[in-house]
C-alpha positions as CSV (number, residue, x, y, z in Angstrom):
1,M,161.6,72.2,90.1
2,M,163.3,71.8,86.7
3,K,163.4,74.9,84.5
4,K,161.9,74.5,81.0
5,V,164.5,75.4,78.4
6,N,163.2,77.2,75.3
7,Q,164.0,74.7,72.4
8,R,165.3,77.7,70.4
9,F,168.3,77.8,72.7
10,E,168.9,74.1,73.0
11,G,172.4,73.0,72.2
12,E,173.9,76.5,72.6
13,T,177.1,77.2,74.6
14,Y,178.0,80.5,76.1
15,S,181.5,81.7,76.6
16,C,183.0,85.1,77.5
17,R,185.7,86.4,75.1
18,Y,186.7,89.0,77.8
19,C,187.3,86.8,80.9
20,G,187.4,83.4,79.2
21,K,184.8,81.8,81.5
22,E,182.0,79.6,80.4
23,N,178.4,80.4,81.3
24,T,175.3,78.2,81.4
25,R,171.9,79.3,79.9
26,D,170.6,79.6,83.5
27,D,173.5,81.9,84.3
28,V,173.2,84.2,81.3
29,E,171.0,87.2,81.8
30,E,170.6,89.8,79.1
31,W,173.1,87.7,77.1
32,K,175.9,88.9,79.3
33,C,178.5,87.1,81.3
34,I,177.7,86.6,85.0
35,H,181.4,86.9,85.9
36,C,182.3,90.2,84.2
37,N,179.1,91.5,82.6
38,N,180.5,91.6,79.0
39,R,178.4,90.1,76.1
40,V,178.8,86.4,75.8
41,L,179.8,84.6,72.6
42,I,177.1,82.1,71.6
43,K,177.9,78.9,69.7
44,T,174.7,77.4,68.3
45,K,173.9,73.8,67.7
46,D,174.6,74.5,64.0
47,N,178.2,75.6,64.9
48,K,177.4,79.3,64.1
49,Y,179.0,82.0,66.4
50,L,176.9,85.0,67.3
51,V,176.1,87.5,69.9
52,R,172.6,88.7,70.8
53,K,171.8,92.4,70.7
54,Q,168.7,94.6,71.3
55,P,167.3,96.3,68.2
56,T,168.7,99.7,69.5
57,E,172.2,98.2,69.5
58,I,172.3,97.2,65.9
59,E,174.8,98.9,63.5
60,N,175.2,99.2,59.7
61,H,177.1,96.4,58.0
62,E,176.6,93.8,60.7
63,S,175.0,90.6,59.5
64,I,172.1,89.1,61.3
65,L,170.7,85.6,61.4
66,L,167.1,85.6,60.5
67,R,164.9,83.0,62.2
68,G,163.5,80.5,59.8
69,T,166.1,81.0,57.1
70,G,169.2,79.9,59.0
71,L,171.2,82.4,56.9
72,Y,173.0,85.6,57.7
73,H,171.9,88.7,56.0
74,E,174.0,91.9,55.8
75,I,172.5,95.1,57.1
76,L,172.8,97.6,54.4
77,S,171.4,100.4,56.5
78,V,169.6,101.0,59.8
79,V,166.5,102.7,58.5
80,D,164.9,103.7,61.8
81,I,165.5,103.2,65.5
82,D,162.9,103.8,68.2
83,Y,164.9,103.9,71.5
84,V,161.7,104.4,73.6
85,N,160.0,101.2,72.4
86,N,163.2,99.3,71.5
87,K,162.3,98.9,67.8
88,C,164.2,99.2,64.6
89,S,163.8,98.8,60.9
90,L,166.7,97.4,58.9
91,N,167.4,97.3,55.2
92,L,168.8,93.8,54.6
93,R,170.7,92.6,51.5
94,G,168.4,90.2,49.7
95,H,165.5,90.8,52.1
96,G,164.5,94.4,51.9
97,N,163.2,96.3,54.9
98,Q,162.6,94.2,58.1
99,K,161.2,95.4,61.4
100,F,162.3,94.2,64.8
101,N,160.2,94.9,67.9
102,D,161.6,94.5,71.4
103,E,163.3,91.2,70.7
104,W,166.9,90.0,70.7
105,I,168.6,89.9,67.3
106,N,171.2,87.2,66.5
107,V,174.2,89.1,65.1
108,M,177.1,87.3,63.4
109,W,180.2,87.4,65.5
110,N,183.2,88.9,63.8
111,D,186.5,87.4,64.8
112,N,188.1,90.8,64.9
113,E,185.3,92.3,67.0
114,I,185.6,93.0,70.7
115,V,182.6,91.6,72.4
116,D,181.4,94.0,75.0
């Protein structure tokens, strides 16, 4: 039986900056490498590099890719984090306050960042 791939992830590649191994979409679980369990670096079909984080993992001054806009927006401040329900509110440059509920957030990968 062939697995149906979510079109949102079509054309993405997944590599691990820690162990250097490639992963397939079927391998990746929780957006971590199956070989070493570190976060994978995702290259989108639009040649953007990002990592996916839960709302409770987001930090000030990261930039996130908003669905629908195709643009990165800097997080000016994390307004509220609800660890129990995996939610957060973020104040984004040019977009004001945005709420994220229990979904993965596309975060711009910084070349100097260690992906864990």
